[in-house]
N, C-alpha and C positions, 0 to 999 in steps of 0.2 A: 314807308317812308320815302321821301324823294328829295333830291337836291337839284333845283332847276327842274328839268324835266328828266333827269337821270334817276332811275329808281334804284334805291339802295335796299338791297335784300338780306342785309346782315354783315357778316364777315365771313372770310375764308382764309385758308392757309396757303400761302405762296408755294407751290411745288419746288420751286428753285431755292428759295432762302429759308423757308419755315416760317417766314413773318406772317402776320395778321394783316390782312388787306381788306379793304371796303368790297363787299360782294356785289357787283353790278354785272349786268348782262355782257358788257364788254370786258370785265376782268374775267369772267367765266369762260370766253373765248380766248383770252390770252392764255389762261392756264391750261385750256385744251391744246393749243399751239405749243406750250413749253413742253407738256407732256409727250407730244408727238415728237418733238425734237429729241427728247432723251429716250423714250421708250422705243420708238420706231427707227429713228435716224441714229441713234447710238452716241449721242453727245453727253458728256458729263455736265452736271450743273456749272461747274467752273469754266466751261467752254462756252457758256451762254451769258452774255451780259445784258440784263434787263434793266440796269440802273442808269445808263447813259442819257444825258440830256444835251440837246444840241441847241445852240443859239444861233438864230437866223436873222437876216435884215434886208431891207430894201431902202437904201438912202438913210434916213434918219430913224425910220421905224425898225425897232428890234423886238424880238420875242425869243422865248424859250419853249420847247416841247420835248417830251420824253420819246426815245426811240424804243420801239417794243423789244426788238432782240438784235444782238450783233453776236453771230456765232464765229467762233476763232477755231483755226486749224493750225496746229503746230506754233500756237502763240501769235498768230497773225489774223487779223481781222478778215475773214473770208466770205461772210454772207450775212446780209441784212434781212430781217423778216419784219414787215410792215403790215399791221392789223388795222383795219378800219371797216366800219360796216359800210353796206352798200356795194356799188360797182367796183369790182377790182380793176378793170381796165383803166378807169379814170385815175388810178393811183400809180401806173406803171411809170410815168415821167417823174413824179416825186420820189419814187422808190430809188430810180436810177440816180437821182440829184443826192439823195442820202448817201450814196456809195462813193460820192466824190468829196464829201466833207467830214466823214467820221473817222477818217484814217489818213496818214500822209500819201498813201498809195490808193488808187482806185480799187473798191472792194469788188471782186469779180462777180458775185452773185447776188440778186436780190429777189425776194420772195414777197409777193403781195397777196393779201389774203382777207376776206371778210369773215373768216372763221368757219365757214361751210365749204368754200373753194379756195383755190390757190393758184396763182400763176407764178412760174419760175422763169426769170429772166436772166440772160446775160447783161449784165449791168452796163458794159461799154456799148453794146450794140443796140440793146432793148428788144432783141430777139427772144421770143418766148421759147425756152427750153422744154418746157412740159406744163401740164395742167393737172390740178388735183394735188391733194395732199401726199400721195404716193410719188409724185415727181420731185419733191423736196430732197435734194441730196443728202445722203447719209455721210457718216464720217469718211469712208474710203473715196466715194465719189468726190466729196468736197476737197480732199487732199489732192486728188488727180488734177481738179479743176484750178486749184492754185498753183500747182507745178507748172501748169500750161500757161497761166495768166502772166502778163509783163510786170505787174505790181510797179509800174513806174509811178514816180511822184506825180501828183496832180497839180498842173500849172495854177499860179494864183488867180488869174483872170477866169479860169474855167470853174474854179471853186466858188468865186464871187458870184458868178451867174447862176451856180447851184444853189447858193445860199437865197438869192432873190427869188428863184423858182419855188423854193421850199416855203418861203415867207408868203408867197402868193396863194400857194395850194394848200398849206398846212395851218396857216395862221389866219389870213385874210378870209379863208374858206371855211374856219372852224366855227362851231357853235359858241355864242358869246358867254354862255353859261359854263362852258367846259373848264373846269378847274385845272386841268393838265397842261393848258396854255397860259404862259405868263407873259403877258405883253410888257415890254420895257419902254414904251415910247414915252 
């Protein structure tokens, strides 16, 4: 069975919530990433938010799309993990932009991944901190990164520009049959 050109393989159980989800290749990668965050990095399911939706816009155009994972450290949003198939380098800027709009402060770490490889970035500078799943910070390392980060509020103009960039990269560049994007135009 398929939906658009997305192959539906049945259903699977979400490792974070226990809910039944549609089984697709993309969802299998998300589950792999979530299991890595829990089993290897040591985060509890309650520290991993996979339910957030962000509303983005450019002028009159508005849309919503889901954020794959926001990982908290000490109750503070500390790391964004963004999954998309294909080239991860092309996702660096949009990953950084997410770190400016998902919390009142700039989230210090972003991971962009295609499910097979990953780049871990300092969200503020865009500098690659490491590559591969082994470079994703675990609980202790993320706590240290948060303690060193400024966590200053994001200026409104900077947040607005990040929302425009996200609209261009994540909505205008998305597959028209992708049901995870909700265009509000």
